[in-house]
Each structure stands twice: as C-alpha cells, then as structure tokens.
C-alpha positions as a Python dict, from the first residue, in 0.01 Angstrom:
ca = {
    (1, 'X'): (0, 0, 0),
    (2, 'X'): (147, 332, -102),
    (3, 'X'): (10, 665, 7),
    (4, 'X'): (-21, 998, -164),
    (5, 'X'): (123, 1315, -19),
    (6, 'X'): (-214, 1426, 113),
    (7, 'X'): (-272, 1103, 306),
    (8, 'X'): (-117, 1106, 653),
    (9, 'X'): (-150, 734, 719),
    (10, 'X'): (181, 548, 746),
    (11, 'X'): (324, 437, 416),
    (12, 'X'): (378, 64, 423),
    (13, 'X'): (670, -44, 209),
    (14, 'X'): (851, -371, 152),
    (15, 'X'): (1100, -267, 419),
    (16, 'X'): (831, -156, 663),
    (17, 'X'): (634, -406, 872),
    (18, 'X'): (256, -385, 872),
    (19, 'X'): (260, -155, 1173),
    (20, 'X'): (-100, -46, 1135),
    (21, 'X'): (-361, -315, 1086),
    (22, 'X'): (-688, -224, 918),
    (23, 'X'): (-878, -285, 1241),
    (24, 'X'): (-667, -21, 1421),
    (25, 'X'): (-740, 261, 1175),
    (26, 'X'): (-1028, 394, 1391),
    (27, 'X'): (-808, 429, 1700),
    (28, 'X'): (-550, 703, 1745),
    (29, 'X'): (-189, 593, 1722),
    (30, 'X'): (115, 743, 1887),
    (31, 'X'): (432, 758, 1678),
    (32, 'X'): (782, 816, 1812),
    (33, 'X'): (918, 1050, 1547),
    (34, 'X'): (1298, 1048, 1514),
    (35, 'X'): (1332, 1268, 1208),
    (36, 'X'): (1147, 1481, 955),
    (37, 'X'): (1289, 1497, 603),
    (38, 'X'): (1215, 1646, 262),
    (39, 'X'): (1435, 1404, 67),
    (40, 'X'): (1323, 1042, 39),
    (41, 'X'): (1681, 908, 26),
    (42, 'X'): (1765, 1076, 357),
    (43, 'X'): (1453, 928, 517),
    (44, 'X'): (1552, 586, 382),
    (45, 'X'): (1898, 623, 540),
    (46, 'X'): (1735, 697, 876),
    (47, 'X'): (1520, 386, 829),
    (48, 'X'): (1840, 183, 779),
    (49, 'X'): (1994, 337, 1092),
    (50, 'X'): (1686, 251, 1295),
    (51, 'X'): (1698, -109, 1180),
    (52, 'X'): (2068, -130, 1273),
    (53, 'X'): (1975, 2, 1619),
    (54, 'X'): (1713, -271, 1663),
    (55, 'X'): (1396, -83, 1569),
    (56, 'X'): (1232, -340, 1342),
    (57, 'X'): (887, -175, 1374),
    (58, 'X'): (1007, 149, 1218),
    (59, 'X'): (825, 323, 937),
    (60, 'X'): (741, 659, 783),
    (61, 'X'): (450, 883, 704),
    (62, 'X'): (437, 1106, 401),
    (63, 'X'): (287, 1443, 477),
    (64, 'X'): (269, 1752, 256),
    (65, 'X'): (627, 1859, 191),
    (66, 'X'): (786, 1614, 434),
    (67, 'X'): (842, 1258, 546),
    (68, 'X'): (816, 1178, 918),
    (69, 'X'): (1028, 877, 1016),
    (70, 'X'): (922, 690, 1329),
    (71, 'X'): (1094, 429, 1543),
    (72, 'X'): (778, 267, 1678),
    (73, 'X'): (406, 325, 1704),
    (74, 'X'): (155, 244, 1975),
    (75, 'X'): (-217, 245, 2041),
    (76, 'X'): (-164, 345, 2406),
    (77, 'X'): (-16, 684, 2493),
    (78, 'X'): (146, 549, 2812),
    (79, 'X'): (340, 289, 2611),
    (80, 'X'): (464, 557, 2372),
    (81, 'X'): (572, 787, 2657),
    (82, 'X'): (763, 514, 2843),
    (83, 'X'): (933, 398, 2522),
    (84, 'X'): (1026, 756, 2431),
    (85, 'X'): (1193, 798, 2772),
    (86, 'X'): (1387, 475, 2715),
    (87, 'X'): (1495, 587, 2367),
    (88, 'X'): (1613, 925, 2501),
    (89, 'X'): (1814, 747, 2771),
    (90, 'X'): (1962, 462, 2565),
    (91, 'X'): (2002, 620, 2220),
    (92, 'X'): (2163, 966, 2234),
    (93, 'X'): (2138, 997, 1854),
    (94, 'X'): (1759, 1011, 1895),
    (95, 'X'): (1751, 1259, 2185),
    (96, 'X'): (1526, 1491, 1980),
    (97, 'X'): (1263, 1221, 1923),
    (98, 'X'): (906, 1320, 2003),
    (99, 'X'): (554, 1175, 1998),
    (100, 'X'): (302, 1244, 1722),
    (101, 'X'): (-62, 1149, 1776),
    (102, 'X'): (-261, 1052, 1465),
}
C-alpha cells in the first residue's frame, strides 16, 4: 500500500512491517518520530539506521512537503511515553525524538 502526499496514514513499504492493521485505523496511534525529512533518500537512510539500532517496527509517514520517520508506534499513549523515555536514555542519537498522535 502506497500513500499519496495528502494522506497522513503510514506508508507501508517492503522494508516496513505492517505496523497499522486495518482494524486499528479507527483508533489514534502514537508515533515516536525520530526525524522529519524532505528528501526520500535521507529518510531511507534513517530507516536503515533505525533497523541497525534494533527498531524493526520502524516506518514513515508522508505528509505535505515532508516525510516523518518513526521508530515505533503504539495504540496506548502510556506505552509511547515510556518507550520515548527509554529511547532518550539509551540512544543519544535520537535525543530529539518526540511523539506524534494521529
């Protein structure tokens, strides 16, 4: 499934796991955003870095004029917040990561 620029649902690619099942589309999701990019190749490099760091559930969302790369996504805000704290503590390269609710 590929998205258009005006669709803010996660783009699911061959390198991206099916992070969002169809049944979950009605519920808000919380994404731990590690980078926002304009160039697809730069976003792809971040995806590779995340995989090397053990984030197999990573993915991205195309939004108008940008690509948001996320390390993980959650249905529960508390899970996202606790994981974000862990990422900030254990992965200094992602110290600017933040949570996006969609």
